[in-house]
C-alpha positions as CSV (number, residue, x, y, z in Angstrom):
1,X,-10.3,-12.0,-11.1
2,X,-7.0,-13.3,-10.1
3,X,-7.0,-14.9,-6.5
4,X,-4.0,-12.8,-5.1
5,X,-6.0,-9.7,-6.2
6,X,-9.0,-11.0,-4.6
7,X,-7.4,-11.5,-1.2
8,X,-5.5,-8.2,-1.4
9,X,-9.0,-6.3,-1.8
10,X,-10.1,-8.3,1.6
11,X,-6.9,-7.5,3.7
12,X,-5.3,-4.3,2.5
13,X,-7.7,-1.8,4.2
14,X,-7.6,-3.7,7.5
15,X,-4.0,-2.8,8.1
16,X,-2.8,-6.1,9.2
17,X,0.6,-6.7,7.8
18,X,0.8,-10.3,8.9
19,X,-2.0,-10.9,6.2
20,X,-0.6,-8.5,3.5
21,X,2.8,-10.1,3.8
22,X,1.9,-13.7,2.1
23,X,0.5,-11.7,-0.9
24,X,4.0,-10.0,-1.5
25,X,6.8,-11.4,-3.5
26,X,10.1,-11.6,-1.4
27,X,11.7,-8.8,-3.7
28,X,8.5,-6.8,-4.2
29,X,8.8,-3.1,-4.9
30,X,6.5,-0.4,-3.6
31,X,6.3,3.1,-4.9
32,X,4.2,5.3,-2.5
33,X,2.6,8.7,-3.2
34,X,4.2,10.5,-0.3
35,X,7.8,9.2,-0.6
36,X,10.2,9.5,-3.4
37,X,12.1,6.3,-2.6
38,X,10.9,2.9,-3.7
39,X,10.8,0.5,-0.8
40,X,11.9,-3.0,-1.6
41,X,11.3,-6.4,0.2
42,X,8.3,-8.0,1.8
43,X,8.8,-7.2,5.5
44,X,9.2,-3.3,4.8
45,X,6.5,-3.3,2.3
46,X,4.0,-5.3,4.3
47,X,5.0,-3.0,7.4
48,X,4.2,0.2,5.2
49,X,0.9,-1.1,4.0
50,X,-0.2,-2.4,7.4
51,X,0.3,1.5,8.7
52,X,-1.6,2.9,5.6
53,X,-4.6,0.6,6.5
54,X,-4.7,2.2,9.8
55,X,-4.4,5.8,8.3
56,X,-7.1,5.3,5.9
57,X,-10.8,5.3,7.2
58,X,-13.9,4.5,4.9
59,X,-11.5,2.7,2.6
60,X,-13.1,0.9,-0.5
61,X,-12.3,-0.1,-3.9
62,X,-14.7,1.6,-6.6
63,X,-13.6,-0.2,-9.8
64,X,-11.1,-3.1,-10.5
65,X,-9.5,-3.2,-14.0
66,X,-7.1,-5.8,-15.4
67,X,-6.3,-9.4,-16.4
68,X,-3.2,-11.7,-16.3
69,X,-0.5,-10.0,-14.2
70,X,-1.4,-6.3,-14.6
71,X,-4.2,-4.7,-12.3
72,X,-5.4,-1.1,-11.4
73,X,-7.6,-0.8,-8.5
74,X,-9.4,2.6,-8.0
75,X,-9.9,3.5,-4.4
76,X,-11.7,6.1,-2.2
77,X,-10.9,6.9,1.4
78,X,-10.8,9.6,4.1
79,X,-7.4,10.6,5.7
80,X,-8.7,12.3,8.7
81,X,-11.7,14.5,7.7
82,X,-10.1,14.9,4.0
83,X,-11.3,12.8,1.0
84,X,-9.1,11.2,-1.3
85,X,-9.1,9.1,-4.6
86,X,-6.4,6.8,-5.9
87,X,-5.3,4.0,-8.0
88,X,-3.3,0.9,-6.8
89,X,-1.2,-0.2,-9.8
90,X,0.0,-3.8,-9.3
91,X,2.2,-6.1,-11.3
92,X,1.9,-9.7,-10.4
93,X,4.9,-12.1,-10.8
94,X,5.0,-15.4,-12.5
95,X,4.5,-17.0,-9.1
96,X,1.1,-15.0,-8.8
97,X,2.6,-12.8,-6.0
98,X,2.5,-8.9,-6.0
99,X,5.7,-8.2,-7.5
100,X,5.3,-4.2,-8.0
101,X,2.9,-1.9,-6.2
102,X,2.8,1.7,-7.0
103,X,0.0,4.0,-5.5
104,X,-1.2,7.2,-7.2
105,X,-3.4,9.5,-5.3
106,X,-5.2,12.9,-5.5
107,X,-5.8,15.6,-4.1
108,X,-2.5,17.1,-3.0
109,X,-3.8,18.2,0.3
110,X,-4.9,14.7,1.0
111,X,-1.6,13.4,0.1
112,X,0.3,15.7,2.6
113,X,-2.2,14.6,5.4
114,X,-1.4,11.0,4.5
115,X,2.3,11.9,4.8
116,X,2.0,13.6,8.3
117,X,-0.3,10.8,9.8
118,X,2.2,8.2,8.3
119,X,5.2,9.8,9.8
120,X,3.4,10.0,13.1
121,X,2.7,6.4,13.4
122,X,5.9,4.9,11.8
123,X,8.4,6.9,13.8
124,X,6.9,5.1,16.9
125,X,7.2,1.7,15.3
126,X,10.7,0.2,16.0
127,X,10.6,-2.4,13.4
128,X,9.6,0.2,10.6
129,X,12.5,2.4,11.9
130,X,14.9,-0.6,11.4
131,X,13.6,-0.8,7.8
132,X,14.0,3.1,7.3
133,X,17.7,2.8,8.7
134,X,18.4,0.1,6.3
135,X,17.3,2.6,3.2
136,X,19.5,5.3,4.5
């Protein structure tokens, strides 16, 4: 398994943006399941992933598939009392850092709960609000 994927598996569920950031390319793109816009850049993507790690509970990767630069990591978690499953689709750049990160999840009700929980967290985070304003 690629060392970046190994490290990501260890830190992503912990919700620590400072440990996630070094795994991300400077111009990483992130496509979340709850928001129609793509997030771009190491700092905002690390901030989003840090918050997600604090919203999910009982998070674990079930299957890891891939090689080279393309990876699919299937996970399960809870959002409040709702179960969810999803897949992190990750593309690594030539430097071995995460260049593209897309999350696909189900069921719909759990995604709605994730959106509500994320909005409640990020709207109180001044650094996140600065990133949000930059997107507008």
